[in-house]
C-alpha positions in Angstrom: 43.2 41.2 11.9 42.6 37.7 13.4 40.9 36.5 17.0 40.5 33.5 18.5 36.8 32.1 19.3 36.5 31.4 23.3 35.7 28.1 24.0 37.8 24.5 24.5 40.9 24.3 22.6 41.7 21.1 24.0 39.5 19.7 21.3 39.9 16.1 19.9 41.1 15.7 16.0 37.8 15.1 15.3 36.3 18.7 15.6 37.1 21.3 13.2 37.0 24.7 14.4 35.5 26.8 11.5 37.5 30.0 10.5 36.7 32.8 8.8 38.4 36.4 7.3 36.2 39.5 6.8 37.9 42.3 5.3 35.9 45.4 4.2 37.2 49.2 3.8 40.7 49.6 4.1 41.7 46.5 5.3 41.5 46.7 9.1 42.8 50.1 9.7 40.7 53.1 10.7 37.4 52.7 8.6 37.7 49.2 7.7 36.9 46.1 9.2 38.7 42.8 9.5 37.7 39.5 10.9 39.4 35.9 11.6 38.5 32.9 13.9 41.5 30.7 15.1 44.1 32.5 13.6 45.1 34.4 16.7 44.9 38.3 17.3 42.3 40.8 18.6 39.5 38.5 20.8 37.0 41.7 20.5 36.2 40.5 16.8 35.0 37.2 18.5 32.5 39.1 20.3 31.5 41.3 17.5 31.0 39.1 14.2 27.6 37.1 14.8 27.0 35.4 11.6 27.8 35.4 7.7 25.6 34.2 5.2 26.7 34.2 1.6 24.3 33.5 -1.5 26.0 32.7 -5.1 24.1 31.4 -8.4 24.1 31.4 -11.9 22.8 34.3 -13.6 20.4 36.0 -13.4 20.4 35.5 -9.6 22.0 38.1 -8.1 24.7 37.3 -5.6 24.5 38.9 -2.0 26.5 38.5 1.3 25.7 39.9 4.9 27.7 40.1 8.1 25.8 40.4 11.3 28.0 42.4 13.9 27.1 42.8 17.3 27.3 46.2 19.4 31.0 46.7 19.8 32.5 50.1 20.7 36.0 48.8 19.0 34.6 47.7 15.4 35.3 50.0 12.9 33.5 51.6 10.9 32.2 50.6 7.9 31.0 53.0 4.5 28.5 52.4 1.8 30.8 51.2 -1.2 33.8 49.8 0.4 34.9 47.1 -1.4 35.7 43.7 0.7 36.0 39.7 0.6 34.9 36.7 2.6 36.9 33.8 2.9 35.7 31.1 4.6 37.6 27.6 6.0 39.1 25.8 9.2 41.9 26.2 11.7 43.4 23.4 10.3 43.8 24.4 6.7 44.0 27.6 4.8 40.6 29.8 4.6 39.1 30.0 1.1 37.9 33.3 -1.0 34.1 32.6 -1.1 33.5 36.0 -2.3 34.3 39.8 -3.4 31.8 42.5 -2.7 30.9 46.1 -2.4 28.5 47.0 0.7 25.3 48.5 -0.7 23.5 48.3 2.6 24.0 49.2 6.3 21.2 49.0 9.1 21.9 49.8 12.6 20.1 49.4 16.0 19.4 51.4 18.6 21.9 50.0 20.5 24.9 49.7 18.0 24.1 46.3 16.7 25.2 46.5 12.4 23.7 44.5 9.4 26.2 44.9 6.1 25.0 43.7 3.0 26.8 43.4 0.0 26.7 42.5 -3.8 29.1 41.7 -6.6 29.0 42.8 -10.4 26.0 41.0 -10.4 24.4 43.9 -8.5 25.5 46.7 -10.8 24.5 44.5 -14.2 21.2 44.3 -12.8 20.9 47.8 -12.1 21.9 48.7 -16.0 18.9 49.1 -18.2 19.6 50.3 -21.5 18.1 50.8 -25.1 20.8 49.7 -28.2 21.4 47.5 -31.3 24.4 45.8 -32.3 25.0 44.9 -35.9 27.7 42.0 -36.8 28.8 41.3 -33.2 29.3 38.3 -31.4 27.7 37.3 -28.1 30.8 37.6 -26.3 31.3 41.6 -28.0 27.9 42.5 -26.2 28.7 40.8 -22.8 32.1 42.8 -22.7 30.5 45.9 -23.8 27.7 45.6 -21.0 30.2 44.7 -18.9 32.2 47.7 -19.3 29.3 50.0 -19.2 28.2 48.9 -15.9 32.2 48.7 -14.7 32.5 44.7 -13.9 35.7 43.3 -14.0 36.0 40.1 -16.0 37.2 36.3 -16.0 36.1 34.8 -18.9 34.0 35.6 -21.9 34.0 33.3 -24.5 32.9 34.6 -28.2 29.5 32.1 -28.4 27.4 32.6 -31.4 27.6 35.4 -33.9 25.0 37.9 -34.4 24.3 39.8 -37.2 21.9 41.9 -35.7 20.5 42.2 -32.3 18.5 44.3 -29.7 18.5 45.2 -26.1 15.8 47.0 -24.4 14.7 48.0 -21.5 12.2 45.7 -20.5 14.6 43.6 -19.3 18.4 44.5 -17.4 21.7 43.6 -18.3 22.2 40.9 -16.2 19.2 39.1 -17.7 20.1 39.9 -21.2 23.7 38.3 -20.4 21.8 35.5 -19.3 19.9 35.4 -22.3 22.9 35.3 -24.4 24.7 32.2 -22.7 21.5 30.2 -23.0 21.6 30.9 -26.8 25.3 29.8 -26.9 25.2 26.8 -24.8 27.0 28.8 -22.3 26.8 29.7 -18.3 27.5 32.9 -16.7 28.4 33.7 -13.2 30.5 36.1 -10.9 33.7 34.2 -9.4 34.9 34.7 -5.9 37.3 37.1 -7.1 33.9 39.4 -8.1 34.7 38.7 -11.8 32.4 37.7 -14.6 32.5 34.3 -16.0 30.5 33.6 -19.8 31.5 30.3 -21.2 31.0 26.6 -21.5 30.4 24.7 -18.6 34.2 23.5 -17.4 33.8 19.3 -16.8 36.9 18.1 -14.4 37.0 16.8 -11.5 35.0 17.3 -8.4 35.9 19.6 -6.2 34.8 17.7 -3.3 32.9 14.8 -2.5 30.2 14.0 -0.4 29.3 10.4 1.0 26.1 9.2 2.4 26.8 8.7 6.5 29.8 10.6 6.8 29.5 14.4 5.6 25.8 14.8 4.5 23.5 16.6 6.6 20.4 16.3 4.5 19.9 15.9 1.0 16.6 16.3 -1.3 16.1 15.7 -4.2 13.4 15.4 -7.2 13.4 13.4 -10.1 10.9 14.6 -13.1 9.6 12.9 -16.4 11.5 16.0 -18.9 9.0 18.5 -20.4 10.2 17.9 -23.7 13.1 15.7 -24.9 14.1 17.1 -28.1 14.5 20.6 -29.2 13.6 22.5 -32.4 14.9 25.8 -33.1 13.6 28.1 -35.9 15.6 31.4 -36.5 14.8 34.0 -39.1 16.7 35.7 -42.1 18.8 34.5 -44.5 22.4 34.5 -43.3 22.4 31.3 -43.0 22.5 30.5 -46.5 23.6 33.8 -48.3 26.2 35.3 -45.8 26.1 37.5 -42.7 25.2 40.7 -44.9 21.4 39.1 -45.7 20.3 38.8 -42.1 17.4 41.0 -42.9 16.3 39.3 -46.1 12.8 37.5 -45.7 13.2 33.9 -46.8 10.4 31.7 -48.3 12.0 28.3 -46.5 13.2 28.5 -42.8 15.2 25.4 -43.1 18.9 27.1 -43.3 18.1 28.6 -40.0 16.1 26.0 -38.1 18.1 23.5 -35.8 17.1 20.3 -33.9 18.8 18.7 -30.8 17.6 15.7 -28.1 16.4 12.7 -29.3 12.9 11.7 -27.6 8.8 12.2 -29.1 8.3 15.2 -26.7 9.3 17.8 -29.1 9.8 21.7 -28.1 9.5 24.4 -31.2 10.7 27.7 -30.1 11.1 30.4 -33.2 13.8 33.0 -32.2 14.3 36.1 -34.5 17.9 37.0 -33.1 18.9 33.3 -34.6 19.8 34.2 -38.1 22.4 31.9 -39.3 22.7 27.8 -39.0 25.6 27.8 -36.2 23.5 30.0 -33.7 20.1 28.0 -34.6 22.4 24.5 -33.6 23.9 26.2 -31.0 20.5 27.3 -29.1 18.7 24.0 -29.5 21.6 22.6 -28.2 21.7 24.6 -25.2 17.7 24.5 -24.6 18.1 20.4 -25.1 21.0 20.5 -22.0 19.0 22.5 -20.2 15.9 20.5 -20.5 17.9 17.2 -19.7 19.3 18.9 -16.3 16.1 19.3 -15.0 15.6 15.6 -14.8 17.6 15.4 -11.6 17.9 18.4 -9.5 18.7 18.4 -5.5 20.1 20.1 -2.8 22.3 18.9 -0.3 23.3 20.1 2.9 26.8 19.4 4.3 29.5 20.8 7.1 31.2 24.1 5.3 32.6 23.7 1.8 34.5 26.7 0.8 36.0 24.8 -2.4 32.1 24.8 -3.5 31.7 27.1 -6.3 28.7 28.0 -8.9 29.5 26.7 -12.0 32.1 23.3 -10.3 31.2 20.2 -10.2 30.8 17.8 -6.7 30.6 14.2 -6.0 27.8 12.4 -4.5 28.5 8.9 -3.0 27.0 5.8 -1.0 23.1 7.1 -1.6 21.1 4.4 -1.5 19.2 6.5 -4.4 21.5 5.3 -6.6 20.4 7.9 -9.4 21.9 10.3 -6.9 25.5 8.8 -6.8 28.1 10.6 -9.7 29.4 14.2 -10.7 26.6 16.8 -10.3 26.5 20.3 -11.4 26.3 23.0 -8.8 24.4 25.9 -9.6 23.7 27.7 -6.3 25.6 27.4 -3.3 25.0 29.2 -0.1 27.7 29.2 2.8 26.5 30.4 6.7 28.7 30.7 9.8 27.1 31.5 12.8 28.0 30.8 16.7 24.7 29.0 17.2 25.2 26.4 14.3 28.8 26.7 13.1 29.5 26.6 9.3 27.3 24.8 6.7 26.9 24.9 3.3 23.8 24.6 1.3 24.3 23.7 -2.5 21.9 23.0 -5.3 23.0 20.8 -7.7 21.6 19.3 -11.3 22.5 16.0 -13.4 21.1 14.7 -16.2 21.5 11.3 -18.0 24.3 12.7 -20.3 26.6 13.7 -16.9 28.8 11.0 -16.5 29.9 8.7 -13.1 32.4 10.2 -10.4 35.6 11.7 -12.1 
């Protein structure tokens, strides 16, 4: 179902009216919920959906959506575990899918107002705690196994580093373990708008949208810091780096075959990781840690008019900001899309940028 928000339909071309689609349950029939703005149909939804809030981030952040519905006896019921989607955009263009969720919390007031909350596969993985070991597996093999145990859909799972022997314990949940494996492999991990797991490298490419000072940047906050470390040394264990994968358990006198370096500078960080039992695994982990340290050199948060194309793991452009170090291509680590009748549609984006990042694509 869709509807038009009551208001001034004679607004000038410079006004963009937000549009959204919410679909939970059976897709608009009895037992489901569907809503839209400016898409024409049932006006009662215009007085029912009060606010939408979507928050998505890189692991181990667990994505969440909340939908607030005013008391309305015409609104269909929604049940726990109902699957659904959230799409956002504007009347003058197609709405974009931004979140796929399953309802995991419903609260109601005495007068009938309701608040729905849903999560994606990150919620399922965060509930999974296991004690398990793996032998002669890649990081991707372990991620696929955890995703299967949690019942999570897969978008992309790259192989990552080879792990002669690896142990998971229930002190951390499965999503935290996957994040750790991503760090060791130099990868990112998050859930796509379709609700599927991504485990792979940062996909460099064109900025999905560029935001310009004086035009569409509502607020900008930036932090620049001196890196805690400029270069990284990782030290593994076992002899798999020099004697083959079957020698992962051997004790070695000289750790050189499982020692790796990355980055440049006098501030050196040294880390020991017994799961790194080959030179390739050690180098991947060192490169990843050095890159993560570099990304902390400049971080920030930008608030812009609703930008549904911006997703976790994507690239945005920032232009014409007086502080020139901010301008250029930035990596998106977290994004929140917020729609309300009071404030309209805005997006809050957290980003990072290192000296290694290039300018605007």
